[in-house]
C-alpha positions as CSV (number, residue, x, y, z in Angstrom):
1,X,0.0,0.1,-0.1
2,X,1.6,3.3,-1.2
3,X,1.7,5.8,1.6
4,X,0.8,9.7,0.9
5,X,3.9,11.2,-0.5
6,X,5.4,8.0,-1.6
7,X,5.5,7.6,-5.4
8,X,2.4,6.0,-6.7
9,X,3.6,6.0,-10.4
10,X,7.4,5.8,-11.3
11,X,8.6,6.9,-14.8
12,X,12.0,5.5,-15.5
13,X,14.0,6.7,-18.6
14,X,10.9,6.6,-20.9
15,X,11.5,7.2,-24.5
16,X,9.2,7.6,-27.5
17,X,10.3,8.0,-31.1
18,X,8.2,8.2,-34.0
19,X,9.0,7.5,-37.7
20,X,7.7,10.7,-39.7
21,X,7.3,10.7,-43.4
22,X,9.6,13.3,-45.3
23,X,7.2,13.1,-48.4
24,X,6.8,10.9,-51.5
25,X,10.1,9.0,-52.2
26,X,11.8,10.7,-49.4
27,X,11.5,8.0,-46.7
28,X,11.0,8.5,-43.1
29,X,13.0,10.2,-40.3
30,X,12.9,9.8,-36.6
31,X,11.3,12.2,-34.3
32,X,12.3,11.7,-30.6
33,X,9.2,12.9,-28.8
34,X,10.4,11.7,-25.3
35,X,14.2,11.4,-24.6
36,X,14.8,9.7,-21.1
37,X,12.0,11.0,-19.1
38,X,12.4,10.0,-15.3
39,X,9.7,11.3,-12.8
40,X,8.1,10.2,-9.6
41,X,4.5,10.9,-9.2
42,X,3.6,11.3,-5.4
43,X,0.5,9.8,-4.1
44,X,-2.1,12.5,-2.8
45,X,-0.1,15.2,-4.5
46,X,-0.3,17.4,-7.6
47,X,2.7,17.2,-9.9
48,X,2.6,20.0,-12.5
49,X,4.2,19.4,-15.8
50,X,4.8,22.4,-18.0
51,X,6.5,23.3,-21.3
52,X,5.6,24.8,-24.6
53,X,3.4,23.2,-27.2
54,X,5.4,20.2,-29.0
55,X,7.5,19.4,-26.1
56,X,6.1,16.1,-25.4
57,X,3.6,16.6,-22.4
58,X,0.7,15.0,-24.1
59,X,2.8,12.2,-25.4
60,X,3.7,11.4,-22.0
61,X,0.2,11.4,-20.8
62,X,-0.9,9.3,-23.6
63,X,1.8,6.6,-22.6
64,X,0.9,6.8,-18.9
65,X,-3.0,6.3,-19.9
66,X,-2.0,3.2,-22.0
67,X,-3.0,4.9,-25.2
68,X,0.6,4.7,-26.5
69,X,3.4,2.5,-25.7
70,X,7.0,3.9,-25.2
71,X,10.0,3.0,-27.4
72,X,12.1,2.4,-24.3
73,X,12.0,2.6,-20.4
74,X,9.5,1.4,-17.8
75,X,6.6,2.9,-16.0
76,X,5.6,1.4,-12.7
77,X,2.2,1.8,-10.9
78,X,2.5,0.8,-7.0
79,X,6.1,-0.6,-7.8
80,X,4.5,-3.0,-10.5
81,X,4.8,-2.6,-14.3
82,X,1.6,-1.4,-15.8
83,X,1.8,-4.1,-18.2
84,X,1.2,-6.5,-15.3
85,X,-2.3,-4.8,-14.6
86,X,-5.3,-6.0,-17.0
87,X,-6.6,-3.2,-19.2
88,X,-9.8,-2.8,-17.2
89,X,-8.0,-2.9,-13.8
90,X,-5.5,-0.1,-14.8
91,X,-8.3,1.9,-16.5
92,X,-10.4,2.0,-13.4
93,X,-7.3,3.2,-11.3
94,X,-6.0,6.1,-13.9
95,X,-8.4,8.3,-15.7
96,X,-8.0,11.3,-17.9
97,X,-9.6,14.8,-18.1
98,X,-8.9,16.1,-21.6
99,X,-8.5,19.7,-22.7
100,X,-11.5,20.2,-25.0
101,X,-14.9,19.1,-23.4
102,X,-16.4,19.8,-26.6
103,X,-14.8,17.1,-28.4
104,X,-14.2,14.7,-25.4
105,X,-18.0,14.0,-24.9
106,X,-20.2,12.0,-27.4
107,X,-22.8,14.5,-28.3
108,X,-25.5,11.7,-29.0
109,X,-25.3,10.8,-25.4
110,X,-27.1,12.2,-22.2
111,X,-25.2,13.3,-19.2
112,X,-26.5,10.1,-17.4
113,X,-25.1,8.0,-20.2
114,X,-21.8,9.7,-20.2
115,X,-21.2,9.6,-16.6
116,X,-22.3,6.1,-16.1
117,X,-20.3,4.6,-19.2
118,X,-17.1,3.9,-17.3
119,X,-19.2,1.8,-14.6
120,X,-20.7,-0.1,-17.4
121,X,-17.5,-0.8,-18.9
122,X,-16.0,-1.9,-15.9
123,X,-18.9,-4.4,-15.3
124,X,-21.3,-2.6,-12.9
125,X,-24.5,-4.2,-14.1
126,X,-26.7,-2.7,-11.0
127,X,-28.6,0.1,-12.7
128,X,-29.9,1.4,-9.3
129,X,-26.3,1.6,-8.0
130,X,-25.2,3.4,-11.3
131,X,-28.0,6.0,-10.9
132,X,-27.1,6.7,-7.4
133,X,-23.3,7.2,-8.3
134,X,-24.3,9.3,-11.3
135,X,-26.3,11.6,-9.2
136,X,-23.7,11.8,-6.4
137,X,-21.2,12.9,-9.1
138,X,-23.4,15.5,-10.3
139,X,-24.0,16.9,-6.6
140,X,-20.2,17.0,-6.3
141,X,-19.8,18.9,-9.6
142,X,-22.4,21.5,-8.2
143,X,-24.7,20.7,-11.0
144,X,-28.6,20.3,-10.7
145,X,-30.1,16.8,-11.0
146,X,-32.5,18.0,-13.9
147,X,-29.3,18.1,-16.3
148,X,-29.1,14.3,-16.1
149,X,-31.0,13.9,-19.3
150,X,-29.5,16.8,-21.1
151,X,-27.2,16.5,-24.0
152,X,-23.8,18.3,-24.1
153,X,-24.9,20.6,-26.9
154,X,-27.3,22.2,-24.2
155,X,-24.5,23.0,-21.7
156,X,-21.9,25.6,-21.5
157,X,-18.3,24.8,-21.8
158,X,-17.6,25.0,-18.0
159,X,-20.8,22.6,-17.5
160,X,-19.4,20.1,-20.1
161,X,-16.0,20.0,-18.4
162,X,-17.6,19.3,-15.1
163,X,-19.4,16.3,-16.8
164,X,-16.0,15.2,-18.1
165,X,-14.5,15.4,-14.7
166,X,-17.5,13.5,-13.1
167,X,-17.0,10.8,-15.8
168,X,-13.3,10.5,-14.8
169,X,-14.0,10.3,-11.1
170,X,-17.1,7.9,-11.0
171,X,-14.9,4.9,-10.8
172,X,-13.0,6.4,-7.9
173,X,-9.5,6.3,-9.6
174,X,-6.3,6.7,-7.9
175,X,-4.5,8.8,-10.4
176,X,-6.2,11.5,-12.7
177,X,-4.2,12.9,-15.9
178,X,-5.4,16.5,-16.3
179,X,-4.2,17.2,-19.8
180,X,-4.7,21.3,-20.2
181,X,-8.3,20.8,-18.4
182,X,-8.9,24.4,-18.4
183,X,-7.1,25.8,-21.3
184,X,-10.6,25.9,-23.5
185,X,-12.4,27.6,-21.0
186,X,-13.0,31.4,-20.0
187,X,-10.8,32.8,-17.3
188,X,-13.6,33.0,-14.9
189,X,-14.8,29.5,-15.5
190,X,-11.2,28.2,-15.1
191,X,-11.1,29.3,-11.5
192,X,-14.0,27.6,-10.8
193,X,-12.9,24.4,-12.3
194,X,-9.6,24.7,-10.6
195,X,-11.1,24.9,-7.2
196,X,-13.5,22.2,-8.2
197,X,-10.6,20.0,-8.8
198,X,-8.9,20.7,-5.6
199,X,-11.9,20.2,-3.5
200,X,-12.4,16.7,-5.1
201,X,-8.6,15.9,-4.7
202,X,-9.5,16.1,-0.9
203,X,-12.9,14.2,-1.3
204,X,-11.4,11.4,-3.1
205,X,-7.7,11.3,-2.0
206,X,-6.6,11.7,-5.7
207,X,-3.3,12.1,-7.2
208,X,-3.0,14.5,-10.1
209,X,-0.7,14.8,-13.1
210,X,-1.5,18.4,-14.2
211,X,-0.3,19.2,-17.6
212,X,-0.4,22.9,-18.7
213,X,1.5,25.6,-20.4
214,X,-0.3,28.0,-18.0
215,X,2.5,28.7,-15.3
216,X,-0.3,30.9,-13.2
217,X,-2.5,27.8,-13.2
218,X,0.3,25.6,-12.3
219,X,1.5,27.6,-9.4
220,X,-2.0,27.8,-8.0
221,X,-2.6,24.0,-8.0
222,X,0.7,22.0,-8.0
223,X,2.8,20.8,-5.1
224,X,5.9,19.9,-7.5
225,X,6.7,21.1,-10.9
226,X,8.5,19.6,-13.7
227,X,9.6,21.6,-16.7
228,X,9.9,19.8,-20.1
229,X,11.8,21.0,-23.1
230,X,12.2,19.0,-26.4
231,X,11.3,15.6,-24.8
232,X,13.5,16.1,-21.7
233,X,12.8,17.1,-18.0
234,X,15.2,20.1,-17.7
235,X,14.2,21.0,-14.1
236,X,12.1,19.7,-11.4
237,X,11.6,21.2,-7.8
238,X,8.7,21.9,-5.2
239,X,6.5,24.5,-6.6
240,X,7.5,27.3,-4.1
241,X,11.3,26.6,-4.9
242,X,10.7,26.6,-8.6
243,X,8.6,29.9,-8.9
244,X,11.1,31.5,-6.2
245,X,14.4,30.4,-7.4
246,X,14.4,28.7,-10.8
247,X,17.6,27.4,-12.0
248,X,17.2,26.3,-15.6
249,X,17.6,29.4,-18.2
250,X,14.5,27.9,-19.9
251,X,12.4,28.0,-16.7
252,X,13.7,31.6,-16.0
253,X,12.3,32.4,-19.7
254,X,9.0,30.8,-19.0
255,X,8.7,32.6,-15.7
256,X,9.6,35.9,-17.5
257,X,7.0,35.6,-20.0
258,X,4.1,35.7,-17.6
259,X,1.9,38.7,-18.0
260,X,1.4,41.0,-15.1
261,X,-1.7,43.1,-14.9
262,X,0.2,46.4,-14.7
263,X,-0.1,48.9,-17.8
264,X,3.0,50.7,-16.7
265,X,5.2,47.8,-17.1
266,X,4.4,47.0,-20.7
267,X,5.0,43.6,-22.3
268,X,7.5,41.1,-20.7
269,X,11.0,41.0,-21.8
270,X,11.9,37.3,-22.5
271,X,15.5,36.3,-22.4
272,X,15.4,33.9,-25.5
273,X,17.2,34.0,-28.8
274,X,15.1,34.1,-31.9
275,X,15.7,30.4,-32.7
276,X,12.6,28.1,-32.8
277,X,12.9,24.4,-31.4
278,X,12.8,21.6,-34.1
279,X,12.4,17.9,-32.8
280,X,13.5,16.8,-36.2
281,X,16.7,18.5,-36.1
282,X,18.0,18.2,-32.4
283,X,21.2,20.5,-31.9
284,X,24.4,19.0,-30.6
285,X,25.3,19.5,-26.9
286,X,22.6,21.1,-24.8
287,X,19.4,21.0,-26.8
288,X,18.3,24.4,-25.3
289,X,21.5,26.1,-26.2
290,X,20.5,27.8,-29.5
291,X,18.1,29.7,-27.7
292,X,19.8,30.3,-24.2
293,X,21.1,33.7,-23.2
294,X,23.3,32.2,-20.7
295,X,24.9,29.7,-22.9
296,X,28.6,29.1,-22.8
297,X,31.0,27.4,-25.4
298,X,30.8,23.9,-23.8
299,X,26.9,24.2,-24.1
300,X,27.0,23.4,-27.9
301,X,29.3,20.4,-27.3
302,X,28.5,18.7,-24.2
303,X,25.0,17.5,-23.0
304,X,24.7,18.7,-19.5
305,X,24.5,15.9,-16.7
306,X,21.7,16.3,-14.1
307,X,22.5,18.6,-11.0
308,X,20.6,17.7,-7.8
309,X,20.5,19.7,-4.7
310,X,18.2,18.2,-2.2
311,X,15.0,17.5,-4.2
312,X,15.5,20.3,-6.7
313,X,17.2,18.9,-10.0
314,X,18.2,20.6,-13.3
315,X,20.0,19.7,-16.4
316,X,22.3,22.7,-17.1
317,X,26.1,23.1,-17.1
318,X,25.6,26.0,-14.6
319,X,24.1,23.6,-12.2
320,X,22.3,24.6,-9.1
321,X,22.8,26.9,-6.2
322,X,22.9,25.5,-2.6
323,X,19.6,26.3,-1.0
């Protein structure tokens, strides 16, 4: 039995390589979406995973959900390889909340059918019990029972995402993979959904992997944060440390890009060189060095080892200051 704070999922040196077509008669080239990802997801905690679009966040989520397979490495759930679990057993213990509630819900199903579907899939044949659990989930979502026979098209974006959350939690999973769960919502609705997720975490003793590119949201909800760049974890620390004293230049650039509601400050000045990342043509040495304002000569030659101080780790030749 995993205790709170101990890793419930362990990701060890996971890689994922795709073969991408170059066009007619030009063959295929490898695209390394994940390159040696190692992470622990602590039980009962929220691990935030941040990085710009295309860095590999959603690829990792799909692998953790069993929707894709890694090229290499290992994923353990409660110290057992996930392959040891039956598909249905594992599916009942880890559930997703996707980015877009408009596309993740079947428009031809009612709210009742959408929420009870995981129960049906996992063999619950007691219609009265399913009805009770569906209504309980609606109550926890703060939604009136009259919507139980409504269709997604009759609901707002925030209501649809609440239905998606209810569907994910109705089987009472251990881990929830939240892949940009608020990015398609209005800002006012985002706050409501985030607070709901935090309340549900306490109610069900949930563990979240919270994937986002919105650092403000991640800071609000996460206990620990990992930063990904071109398929690698470049920095990981507890949320307070990472936002107070970031060590990697990419993390610093991400934090510098946050907009501040102050008309006198103007747009943020981001310390990045004007070079776009390209996963098909990875640079030598440190993959971030073409964009890094702090790069030195060795950065273009030698891939940095990981530096660790306490539970703060980063992948940079500059290393970590002692805390």
